[in-house]
C-alpha positions as CSV (number, residue, x, y, z in Angstrom):
1,M,162.9,116.0,205.4
2,Q,165.6,118.3,204.1
3,D,164.1,121.0,201.2
4,R,165.7,121.2,198.6
5,P,167.8,124.6,199.4
6,A,167.6,125.8,195.1
7,R,164.0,126.1,196.3
8,P,163.1,127.7,199.9
9,R,159.6,128.0,200.7
10,L,156.7,127.0,203.1
11,T,156.2,124.0,202.3
12,R,152.9,121.8,204.3
13,R,155.6,119.6,205.0
14,R,157.0,122.1,207.3
15,V,153.8,123.3,208.4
16,L,153.4,119.5,209.5
17,A,156.5,119.5,210.9
18,A,156.2,122.4,213.1
19,G,153.0,120.9,215.1
20,A,151.6,124.1,217.1
21,T,153.6,126.6,216.5
22,G,153.5,129.8,215.4
23,I,154.0,129.1,211.6
24,A,151.5,126.4,212.1
25,A,148.8,128.7,213.5
26,L,149.3,131.4,210.2
27,T,149.8,128.7,207.5
28,V,147.1,125.6,208.2
29,P,143.3,125.9,208.9
30,A,142.7,125.2,212.6
31,A,142.6,121.4,214.1
32,R,138.8,120.6,214.6
33,A,137.4,121.6,218.2
34,A,136.1,118.8,219.7
35,P,133.0,118.8,222.5
36,A,133.8,116.7,225.6
37,A,130.8,114.7,224.2
38,D,132.8,114.0,220.5
39,L,132.0,110.7,219.8
40,R,133.4,110.6,216.1
41,P,136.5,108.2,216.0
42,Y,139.7,109.2,214.3
43,A,142.6,107.8,213.6
44,S,145.3,107.2,216.5
45,Y,148.5,109.1,217.0
46,W,151.0,108.5,219.7
47,Y,153.7,109.8,221.6
48,P,156.5,107.1,222.3
49,D,156.4,107.7,226.0
50,R,157.1,111.1,227.3
51,L,154.1,113.8,226.1
52,P,155.3,117.6,225.7
53,P,155.2,120.6,228.9
54,G,151.7,122.2,228.9
55,S,148.4,121.0,227.7
56,P,147.2,120.1,224.1
57,G,145.5,122.2,221.9
58,P,141.9,122.1,220.9
59,G,141.0,118.6,219.6
60,I,144.2,117.1,220.2
61,T,144.4,114.3,222.5
62,W,147.9,113.1,224.1
63,R,148.7,109.4,224.4
64,S,151.9,107.5,225.3
65,L,152.5,104.6,223.0
66,R,154.1,102.6,225.7
67,T,150.6,102.7,227.8
68,W,148.7,101.8,225.1
69,T,146.8,98.2,224.7
70,P,144.4,97.2,221.9
71,E,141.6,96.6,225.2
72,G,142.1,99.9,226.4
73,D,141.3,101.5,222.7
74,G,138.0,102.7,222.5
75,D,138.3,103.8,218.9
76,L,139.8,100.8,217.3
77,P,136.9,98.7,216.5
78,F,136.8,101.5,213.8
79,N,140.4,102.1,212.9
80,K,140.7,98.8,212.4
81,A,141.3,97.7,208.4
82,T,139.7,94.1,207.3
83,V,140.5,93.8,203.9
84,P,143.5,91.2,202.7
85,L,146.2,92.5,200.8
86,A,145.5,91.3,197.5
87,A,147.6,89.6,195.2
88,R,148.9,91.1,191.6
89,F,150.1,90.6,188.4
90,T,152.0,92.8,185.5
91,P,150.5,92.5,182.1
92,P,152.0,93.8,179.3
93,P,152.6,97.4,179.8
94,A,150.7,100.1,177.7
95,G,153.0,101.8,176.2
96,T,156.8,101.0,175.1
97,T,158.7,103.3,177.2
98,A,157.0,101.6,180.8
99,R,159.0,98.8,181.9
100,A,158.6,95.7,184.2
101,G,160.8,94.7,187.0
102,Q,162.6,98.0,187.2
103,A,161.0,100.8,189.3
104,R,158.6,100.5,191.7
105,V,156.9,104.2,192.9
106,C,155.8,104.5,196.8
107,A,153.8,107.9,197.9
108,L,153.8,109.7,200.9
109,V,150.3,111.5,201.7
110,S,148.7,113.5,204.0
111,F,145.1,112.6,203.7
112,A,144.7,115.2,206.3
113,H,145.8,116.4,209.7
114,T,147.4,114.4,211.9
115,S,144.6,115.0,214.8
116,G,141.0,115.0,213.7
117,N,141.3,113.0,210.6
118,P,138.2,110.5,210.8
119,S,138.4,107.3,211.1
120,Q,136.0,106.2,208.2
121,G,135.3,109.1,206.1
122,S,133.5,112.0,206.0
123,D,130.4,113.9,205.6
124,T,132.2,116.1,202.4
125,A,133.4,114.9,198.9
126,D,136.6,117.6,198.9
127,F,138.7,115.0,199.6
128,Y,141.9,113.6,198.5
129,A,140.2,110.1,196.7
130,L,143.5,108.3,195.7
131,T,142.4,105.5,192.7
132,H,145.8,105.5,190.7
133,W,146.9,102.0,192.9
134,A,148.1,100.3,189.6
135,Y,151.5,102.5,189.5
136,L,152.0,101.8,193.4
137,D,154.3,100.2,195.3
138,E,153.9,101.2,198.6
139,L,151.7,104.2,200.3
140,V,153.0,105.7,203.4
141,F,150.2,107.5,205.3
142,W,152.0,110.6,206.7
143,G,151.9,112.9,209.3
144,G,152.8,113.4,212.7
145,S,153.9,116.8,214.2
146,S,155.7,117.8,217.7
147,G,152.4,119.4,218.8
148,E,149.8,116.7,218.1
149,G,151.8,113.1,217.9
150,L,154.9,111.8,216.5
151,I,153.4,108.4,215.7
152,L,150.4,108.3,212.9
153,A,148.6,105.0,212.6
154,P,146.7,104.6,209.1
155,N,142.9,104.7,209.0
156,A,141.2,101.8,208.1
157,P,139.4,103.1,204.7
158,V,143.1,104.5,203.1
159,V,144.0,100.7,204.4
160,D,141.1,98.7,202.8
161,A,141.1,100.6,199.3
162,A,145.0,99.9,199.0
163,H,144.5,96.5,199.9
164,R,142.0,95.6,197.5
165,N,144.2,96.7,194.9
166,G,147.5,94.8,196.1
167,V,149.5,98.1,197.5
168,P,150.8,97.8,201.1
169,V,150.4,100.7,203.6
170,L,152.9,101.8,206.6
171,G,152.2,104.5,209.5
172,T,154.9,107.0,209.9
173,V,157.2,107.5,212.9
174,F,158.7,111.2,213.0
175,L,160.8,112.6,214.9
176,P,161.0,116.7,213.8
177,P,163.8,118.7,213.9
178,A,164.6,120.5,217.1
179,A,163.6,124.0,214.9
180,Y,159.9,122.5,214.6
181,G,159.5,120.9,218.2
182,G,161.5,118.1,218.5
183,R,163.0,116.6,221.6
184,L,166.1,114.2,221.6
185,E,164.2,112.8,224.5
186,W,161.9,111.3,222.2
187,T,163.9,109.3,220.3
188,R,165.9,107.9,223.2
189,D,162.3,106.8,224.5
190,L,161.6,105.3,220.9
191,V,164.9,103.1,221.2
192,R,165.3,102.4,224.5
193,R,166.1,99.0,225.1
194,G,164.3,96.7,227.6
195,P,165.6,94.0,230.5
196,D,166.4,91.3,228.0
197,G,167.8,93.6,225.4
198,G,165.2,94.5,222.9
199,F,162.9,97.2,222.2
200,P,159.6,97.5,224.0
201,L,158.3,100.6,221.7
202,A,159.5,98.7,218.4
203,D,157.3,95.5,220.1
204,Q,154.7,98.3,220.1
205,L,154.8,99.5,216.7
206,I,154.6,95.4,215.7
207,R,151.3,95.3,218.1
208,V,149.5,98.4,216.4
209,A,150.2,97.3,212.6
210,R,148.6,93.9,213.7
211,A,145.9,95.1,215.3
212,Y,145.0,98.0,213.1
213,G,145.7,95.6,210.4
214,F,147.9,97.9,208.1
215,D,151.4,96.5,206.4
216,G,154.9,98.7,208.7
217,W,156.2,101.5,209.1
218,F,158.1,104.4,207.6
219,V,160.6,105.6,210.2
220,N,161.7,109.1,209.7
221,A,164.9,110.5,212.6
222,E,165.5,114.1,212.1
223,T,165.9,115.4,216.1
224,G,169.1,116.6,215.9
225,G,171.9,115.9,218.7
226,G,172.7,112.8,218.8
227,D,175.8,110.5,219.1
228,A,176.8,107.3,217.7
229,R,175.6,105.0,220.7
230,L,171.9,106.4,219.7
231,A,172.3,105.8,216.1
232,A,173.5,102.1,216.9
233,D,170.5,101.8,219.0
234,M,168.2,103.3,215.6
235,R,169.9,100.8,213.7
236,D,168.9,98.2,216.1
237,F,165.6,99.4,216.5
238,L,165.0,99.0,213.2
239,A,166.2,95.3,212.7
240,H,164.2,94.4,215.6
241,L,161.0,96.2,214.2
242,R,161.5,94.1,210.8
243,T,162.4,90.8,212.1
244,H,159.9,90.4,215.1
245,G,157.6,92.0,212.6
246,R,157.8,89.0,210.4
247,G,156.0,90.0,207.7
248,L,156.0,93.8,208.2
249,R,158.0,96.2,206.0
250,V,159.8,99.0,207.6
251,T,161.4,102.1,204.8
252,W,164.0,104.3,206.7
253,Y,164.4,107.9,205.4
254,D,167.6,109.7,205.2
255,A,168.0,111.4,207.7
256,M,170.1,110.4,210.6
257,A,174.0,109.6,210.0
258,V,175.5,106.4,211.8
259,S,177.1,109.3,213.6
260,G,174.2,109.7,215.5
261,D,173.9,113.4,213.2
262,I,171.5,114.6,211.5
263,S,173.4,114.5,207.9
264,W,170.9,113.8,204.5
265,Q,173.4,111.8,202.4
266,N,170.8,112.0,199.5
267,E,172.6,108.5,198.4
268,L,173.5,105.2,199.5
269,N,176.9,105.1,201.3
270,D,178.8,104.2,204.1
271,H,177.2,106.8,206.8
272,N,173.8,105.6,206.2
273,A,174.1,102.1,204.7
274,P,173.6,100.1,208.0
275,F,170.1,101.3,208.1
276,F,169.2,100.0,205.2
277,R,170.3,96.8,205.6
278,A,168.5,96.9,209.2
279,A,165.7,98.2,206.7
280,D,163.3,97.1,203.9
281,S,164.1,100.2,201.7
282,M,165.1,103.5,202.4
283,F,164.2,107.0,201.1
284,L,166.8,109.1,199.9
285,N,166.3,113.1,200.4
286,F,165.8,115.1,197.8
287,N,169.1,116.1,196.7
288,W,170.3,113.3,195.0
289,T,172.3,113.7,191.8
290,R,172.8,111.8,188.4
291,S,176.0,110.1,189.5
292,G,175.1,109.5,193.3
293,L,171.8,107.0,192.4
294,L,174.1,105.5,189.7
295,A,176.3,104.8,192.8
296,S,173.4,104.0,195.4
297,G,172.1,101.1,192.8
298,Q,175.4,99.8,192.7
299,R,176.1,99.9,196.2
300,A,172.5,98.0,197.2
301,T,173.5,95.3,194.4
302,A,176.9,94.8,196.3
303,L,175.5,94.3,199.7
304,G,172.9,91.9,198.1
305,R,169.9,94.0,198.1
306,G,168.8,95.2,195.0
307,P,168.8,99.2,193.3
308,Y,164.8,99.1,193.4
309,E,164.9,99.3,197.3
310,L,166.1,102.6,197.3
311,W,163.0,105.5,196.5
312,A,164.5,108.3,195.5
313,G,162.9,111.4,196.8
314,V,160.8,113.7,194.6
315,D,158.9,116.3,196.4
316,V,155.7,117.5,194.4
317,E,153.7,119.3,197.1
318,A,154.5,123.0,195.5
319,N,154.4,122.3,192.0
320,G,153.0,119.1,190.8
321,W,153.8,118.1,187.3
322,D,155.6,121.4,187.0
323,T,158.4,120.2,189.6
324,R,161.9,120.2,187.7
325,V,163.4,116.5,187.9
326,D,166.1,114.9,186.1
327,W,164.0,111.7,185.4
328,D,166.9,110.4,183.3
329,A,168.7,109.9,186.5
330,V,166.1,107.6,187.9
331,V,164.3,106.1,185.1
332,P,166.0,106.8,182.2
333,A,164.5,106.4,178.7
334,D,167.3,104.3,177.1
335,G,168.8,102.1,179.5
336,P,168.0,100.2,182.9
337,H,166.2,102.2,185.7
338,R,168.7,103.3,188.2
339,V,166.6,103.0,191.3
340,S,162.9,103.2,192.0
341,Y,161.0,106.6,193.0
342,S,158.5,108.1,195.9
343,F,156.2,111.0,195.9
344,Y,156.1,113.6,198.4
345,R,152.8,114.5,198.8
346,P,151.3,114.0,195.4
347,E,148.1,115.5,197.0
348,W,149.2,118.4,195.1
349,T,146.4,117.5,192.4
350,W,143.6,117.9,195.2
351,R,145.0,120.4,197.6
352,S,146.3,123.2,194.6
353,L,142.4,123.6,193.5
354,P,140.9,127.2,194.2
355,E,139.2,126.3,197.6
356,G,135.2,126.2,196.2
357,G,136.2,124.6,193.0
358,R,137.8,121.3,194.2
359,D,134.6,119.2,192.6
360,P,135.4,115.4,192.7
361,G,135.5,115.9,189.0
362,A,138.2,118.6,189.0
363,F,140.4,116.5,191.1
364,H,140.2,113.5,189.2
365,A,140.5,115.3,186.0
366,R,143.8,116.3,187.5
367,D,145.0,113.8,189.2
368,D,144.2,111.5,185.7
369,R,147.1,113.8,184.3
370,F,149.5,113.8,187.4
371,W,149.5,109.6,187.0
372,S,149.1,109.5,183.2
373,G,150.4,112.3,181.4
374,A,148.6,115.7,179.9
375,A,147.8,113.6,176.9
376,L,145.3,111.3,179.3
377,D,147.0,108.3,177.2
378,P,149.5,105.5,178.8
379,A,150.0,104.4,175.6
380,A,151.8,107.8,174.3
381,P,155.3,108.9,174.6
382,P,155.6,111.5,177.1
383,T,155.8,115.0,175.6
384,G,157.0,118.2,178.3
385,P,159.1,117.5,181.3
386,W,156.9,116.1,183.0
387,R,157.3,111.7,183.2
388,P,154.4,110.6,184.4
389,P,154.4,107.1,185.8
390,A,152.6,105.5,183.1
391,A,155.2,106.4,180.5
392,A,157.8,104.5,183.2
393,V,156.3,102.0,185.0
394,A,154.2,99.4,184.1
395,D,150.8,98.9,186.1
396,R,149.9,96.0,188.4
397,S,146.4,95.1,188.3
398,T,144.7,92.2,190.8
399,L,141.3,91.0,188.5
400,T,142.4,87.3,188.8
401,G,139.2,85.4,189.9
402,L,135.4,85.6,190.1
403,P,133.2,87.3,190.5
404,F,134.6,90.8,190.0
405,A,132.1,93.2,189.9
406,T,132.5,97.8,189.5
407,T,130.4,100.7,189.8
408,F,133.1,103.4,189.0
409,N,133.0,104.5,192.4
410,T,135.7,105.9,193.4
411,G,135.3,106.4,197.4
412,H,133.5,110.2,197.4
413,G,130.4,111.5,195.9
414,T,128.2,114.2,196.2
415,A,125.6,111.9,196.5
416,W,124.7,108.4,196.9
417,Y,123.0,106.0,194.6
418,E,120.9,102.5,194.6
419,R,119.9,101.1,191.3
420,G,120.2,104.3,189.8
421,R,118.2,106.4,191.9
422,R,119.7,108.6,194.7
423,A,119.6,107.0,198.4
424,S,121.0,110.0,200.2
425,D,121.6,113.8,199.2
426,A,124.4,114.2,201.4
427,A,127.8,114.5,200.2
428,W,130.3,112.0,201.2
429,N,133.7,110.3,201.3
430,H,135.1,106.9,202.5
431,L,137.7,105.1,200.3
432,G,136.7,101.6,202.0
433,L,133.7,101.5,199.3
434,Q,136.2,102.4,196.5
435,D,135.7,99.8,193.8
436,R,138.8,98.7,191.8
437,L,138.9,101.0,189.1
438,P,140.5,101.0,185.7
439,G,144.5,100.8,185.8
440,R,144.8,102.6,182.6
441,R,143.7,106.3,182.3
442,W,142.4,106.0,179.0
443,T,143.6,103.4,176.4
444,L,141.2,104.0,173.5
445,R,141.0,102.5,170.0
446,T,139.7,104.6,167.3
447,A,140.3,106.0,163.9
448,G,137.9,108.8,164.7
449,P,138.3,111.8,167.1
450,R,139.3,110.8,170.7
451,P,136.6,110.8,172.9
452,R,136.7,112.8,176.4
453,V,136.5,109.9,179.4
454,A,136.5,110.6,182.7
455,F,135.0,109.9,186.6
456,D,131.4,111.5,186.3
457,F,129.6,112.5,189.6
458,S,126.7,114.0,188.6
459,D,124.7,110.4,187.9
460,A,125.8,106.9,189.1
461,W,124.2,103.4,189.1
462,R,125.6,102.8,192.5
463,G,127.6,104.6,194.8
464,G,129.0,108.2,193.9
465,S,130.3,107.8,190.2
466,S,130.1,105.9,186.7
467,L,132.4,106.0,184.2
468,L,131.2,108.7,181.4
469,V,132.2,108.4,177.7
470,D,132.4,112.1,175.8
471,S,132.0,113.3,172.4
472,V,131.8,110.2,170.5
473,D,131.8,111.2,166.9
474,N,132.7,109.1,164.3
475,G,131.5,110.7,160.9
476,A,133.8,108.8,159.6
477,G,131.9,105.7,160.7
478,A,135.2,104.6,163.2
479,P,134.2,103.0,166.6
480,V,135.8,103.8,169.8
481,T,137.1,100.2,172.1
482,V,137.8,101.8,175.7
483,E,140.2,99.0,177.4
484,L,139.3,99.1,180.9
485,Y,140.7,96.4,182.8
486,T,143.9,94.0,182.6
487,A,142.9,91.2,183.8
488,R,143.6,87.3,183.9
489,L,139.6,86.3,184.7
490,P,138.6,82.4,184.0
491,L,136.2,81.7,181.2
492,S,133.6,79.3,180.9
493,E,130.5,78.2,179.8
494,A,128.4,79.8,182.6
495,T,130.4,83.2,182.7
496,V,128.3,86.1,182.4
497,V,128.6,89.6,182.0
498,D,126.1,92.3,183.4
499,L,126.2,95.8,182.1
500,A,124.7,99.0,183.8
501,H,124.6,101.6,181.1
502,R,122.8,104.9,180.0
503,T,123.3,107.8,177.6
504,D,122.6,111.7,178.7
505,P,119.7,113.7,177.2
506,G,120.8,115.4,174.5
507,S,123.1,112.3,173.2
508,A,123.4,110.6,170.0
509,G,122.2,107.4,169.6
510,V,124.8,104.4,170.3
511,R,125.8,101.1,169.4
512,V,127.1,99.2,172.2
513,E,129.6,96.1,172.6
514,L,131.7,94.3,175.2
515,A,135.2,93.9,174.5
516,V,137.0,91.1,175.4
517,A,140.8,90.0,174.8
518,L,140.9,86.0,174.8
519,E,144.5,86.8,173.9
520,P,146.7,89.8,175.3
521,G,145.8,92.5,172.8
522,R,143.5,91.2,170.7
523,F,139.9,91.7,171.4
524,T,136.7,90.2,170.1
525,Y,132.9,92.0,170.4
526,L,129.7,90.8,172.1
527,P,126.7,92.9,171.2
528,A,125.2,95.0,174.2
529,G,122.3,96.6,172.8
530,E,121.7,100.2,170.8
531,L,120.8,102.9,173.5
532,P,118.5,105.5,171.7
533,A,119.0,109.0,171.1
534,G,118.2,111.4,173.9
535,G,118.7,108.9,176.9
536,Q,115.9,107.2,178.6
537,G,117.5,106.0,181.7
538,W,119.8,103.0,183.4
539,S,119.5,99.6,180.9
540,T,120.6,96.8,182.2
541,V,122.1,93.6,179.9
542,T,123.7,89.8,180.4
543,L,125.8,88.3,178.0
544,R,127.8,85.2,177.9
545,P,131.8,85.6,176.9
546,G,131.4,81.9,177.2
547,A,130.4,81.6,173.6
548,L,133.5,82.8,172.4
549,A,135.5,80.0,173.9
550,R,134.2,77.2,176.2
551,A,137.3,77.8,178.4
552,G,140.4,80.5,178.7
553,T,141.0,83.1,180.2
554,V,140.4,86.6,179.8
555,H,142.8,88.7,179.5
556,A,141.1,92.6,179.2
557,L,137.9,94.2,179.5
558,G,136.5,96.8,177.4
559,V,133.7,98.6,175.4
560,R,133.1,99.7,172.2
561,L,130.9,102.4,171.2
562,T,129.4,103.5,167.6
563,A,127.4,105.9,166.9
564,P,125.0,105.0,164.1
565,D,123.6,107.8,162.6
566,G,126.6,110.3,163.7
567,G,126.2,112.6,166.4
568,A,128.0,113.5,170.1
569,V,127.4,110.7,172.2
570,R,127.5,111.3,176.0
571,W,127.2,107.8,177.4
572,R,128.0,106.1,181.1
573,L,128.5,103.2,182.1
574,G,127.2,102.2,185.8
575,G,128.0,99.0,185.9
576,L,130.2,95.9,185.2
577,A,130.5,92.9,186.6
578,V,131.5,89.0,185.6
579,R,130.3,86.3,187.1
580,D,129.8,82.3,187.2
581,G,126.4,81.7,187.8
582,V,124.4,83.5,190.9
583,P,126.4,83.0,194.1
584,P,124.7,83.0,197.2
585,V,124.0,86.4,199.5
586,P,126.1,87.2,202.3
587,A,124.4,85.9,205.6
588,R,123.0,88.5,207.6
589,P,125.2,90.5,210.2
590,G,125.2,89.5,213.9
591,P,122.9,91.1,216.0
592,V,123.4,95.2,216.2
593,R,124.1,97.4,219.2
594,V,124.2,101.4,220.0
595,T,127.5,101.4,222.2
596,A,127.3,105.0,222.6
597,S,124.8,108.2,221.3
598,R,124.4,111.7,221.7
599,T,121.1,113.4,220.7
600,D,121.9,117.2,220.0
601,A,118.7,119.9,220.4
602,G,118.5,120.4,216.6
603,G,116.8,117.0,216.3
604,T,119.8,115.1,215.7
605,A,122.0,112.3,216.9
606,A,125.3,110.8,216.7
607,L,125.8,107.2,217.3
608,R,128.3,104.7,217.7
609,L,127.1,101.1,216.4
610,A,128.7,97.9,216.2
611,W,127.4,94.2,215.0
612,A,128.9,91.0,215.0
613,P,130.4,90.1,211.3
614,A,128.3,88.2,208.9
615,G,129.0,84.5,208.6
616,R,131.0,83.4,205.8
617,R,128.3,80.1,205.5
618,L,126.6,81.6,202.2
619,G,128.8,83.8,201.0
620,P,131.7,86.5,201.8
621,V,131.3,89.8,202.6
622,R,133.1,92.6,200.6
623,H,131.5,95.7,203.2
624,Y,128.4,96.5,205.2
625,E,125.6,99.6,204.4
626,L,123.4,100.9,206.9
627,H,120.3,102.4,206.4
628,Q,118.0,104.8,208.3
629,V,114.6,103.4,207.5
630,L,111.9,106.4,206.8
631,P,108.1,106.8,208.7
632,D,106.9,105.6,204.9
633,G,108.9,102.7,204.7
634,R,111.8,104.1,202.3
635,R,115.6,104.0,203.3
636,R,118.1,106.4,203.8
637,F,121.3,105.5,202.5
638,L,123.8,106.2,205.9
639,G,127.4,105.2,205.3
640,G,129.1,101.8,204.8
641,T,132.5,100.4,206.1
642,C,134.7,97.3,205.4
643,G,134.6,96.8,209.6
644,H,131.8,95.5,212.4
645,A,131.8,99.4,213.6
646,Y,130.1,102.4,211.9
647,Y,129.9,106.4,213.2
648,V,126.5,107.9,212.2
649,A,127.7,111.2,212.6
650,G,123.8,112.7,212.3
651,L,121.3,110.4,212.3
652,R,118.0,112.9,211.2
653,R,114.7,112.6,213.1
654,E,111.9,112.5,211.1
655,A,107.8,113.5,211.9
656,A,108.7,113.8,215.3
657,E,109.0,109.6,215.1
658,E,109.8,108.4,218.8
659,T,112.1,105.8,217.3
660,T,114.3,105.0,214.2
661,R,115.1,102.2,212.9
662,V,118.8,101.5,211.5
663,E,119.4,98.8,209.2
664,V,122.9,96.9,208.3
665,R,123.0,94.6,205.9
666,A,126.0,92.7,204.3
667,V,127.9,93.6,201.1
668,D,129.1,91.1,199.0
669,E,131.6,91.4,195.7
670,L,128.6,92.0,193.4
671,Y,126.8,94.5,195.3
672,A,123.9,91.8,196.7
673,S,122.7,92.5,199.6
674,S,121.8,90.1,203.0
675,A,118.9,90.5,205.0
676,P,119.3,93.4,207.4
677,A,119.7,93.2,211.2
678,S,118.5,96.1,212.4
679,V,118.8,98.2,216.1
680,I,115.6,101.0,217.3
681,F,117.1,104.2,218.7
682,R,115.1,105.8,220.8
683,W,115.1,109.3,220.9
């Protein structure tokens, strides 16, 4: 991608393109060095066909997409996403400036290096745990470099989390400029026609997306030296990929022109329109202008498409919310939106934190500001030059059916909790375990002071985090209503709502009510108990909102908090579930096998495990969780996955035991667990 000339800088985008060149060695941490016996699975990456000369760097494996087969892919069970793409709807926006049915938002995110990107999370909370899915319409799993591989498939945790929130995920095809190691032969390899006139590598890309469970490809061809014939082949390649993919999305980046030259147009015009027609959407390079976007949207409409199938690139990699953007050129405040837009590298909110200061709470505070604005209120008009997505784009929701449950688990943490008790002290990340989280950060109703609302990682009911409401101080007797979820959930006399909540030590007492909107924007309240001052551990309560109406629809859920005696309240919500009765727990998983293992001298072992999926005879499965059974009978949490294979990085031997039992349980949407299936590992 072309950088803006007005802001010359060395960015991580340039570094990714540079791959194994000297400039990358100076600016990017070295790729992990993988021992020969390394069992950890990683996200997959390939060259189209021919490999570079020489040998790959440490931790890098060179592969050809042409020779890939699902049967020969040993990491496929760990990389396969299993959560289907959820349907979603658009509720009335929180603020008056956000619009439905107009501009959409895309994000190009580099979660890690092209090589060394773990398939199933890792043992650190220092991770870009994206949670603002409500404003996204497409996520590109960005990466690729000349020294590692040009084609990058998304890993399963990212796809599973995105799909749970209705967001499609694209892999990346990146053909870098020659200055960053690009070779025109790789472009020619990619679009080489087969004997039947088709495109074998387009068919391979389709096979990969189907096998891995993601939604399409972002194609970025920036290697110069081509001609009109090569450009025509690229156009037909895109059309083949889109047509034969049958539902797979194809997004084209504005770089190659119909002449075959690399010529960023920054608008839709005669030089790139054939590529746009062949693809589903097009990312317009960053140097767009107000007049150019207006003309681009009009041209897209004239082509029988729509203006919102164009993404205006917004490069936030270096400056985040301090990036200068002509927002009225894209999403005017006083008229219809011109086009959609795409953030390039919004993980700035994470990477720009200082080393040693990237704790989960600090990251989420910055990420909420990026997406919701400095006021952390999507209903507040934006102030200052930054226009967050919440101020322009209506959020979406997938809460349309029961059961629904959340423990406000963001997909990473410094420990793992089960029913309020620590089941592991190890830090972790795995986006596939992330819950569906509140889409609006944060919509509050109060006549008194506005409290701070945030995800907190110092305590949890389940997973790695809980929702903390801090400093509810209503000296004037003003309660605070925290709106959590927009929904279209069915309500009947059998519907119940479960809450798990607590106050922290030092907190004032608090009266808690469940807020239920049976009409959009209008809440009624059910008493959920009074928690005494000082914090006395977790409490659970079951409520019956069917008492409000025998039948109907729940349009929103929240809580109302009141401090009866005044004072500052630190109240946390650990779990919220809506159900009709008690569904059966899932069936036990099939037999568990150790498919590979490596024992270290220090008394730890790495294991690859696989099992047959639990049958759906009893109840559906959300994900699977693994525990180590300790000699005293206690269980230690090892991890979880939505798939049917898992890599255990460091199984710890206890008290010189000769064998260790590992249990696998199926977990449903209400976090009820099946009976365990187990395997014995012999030391």
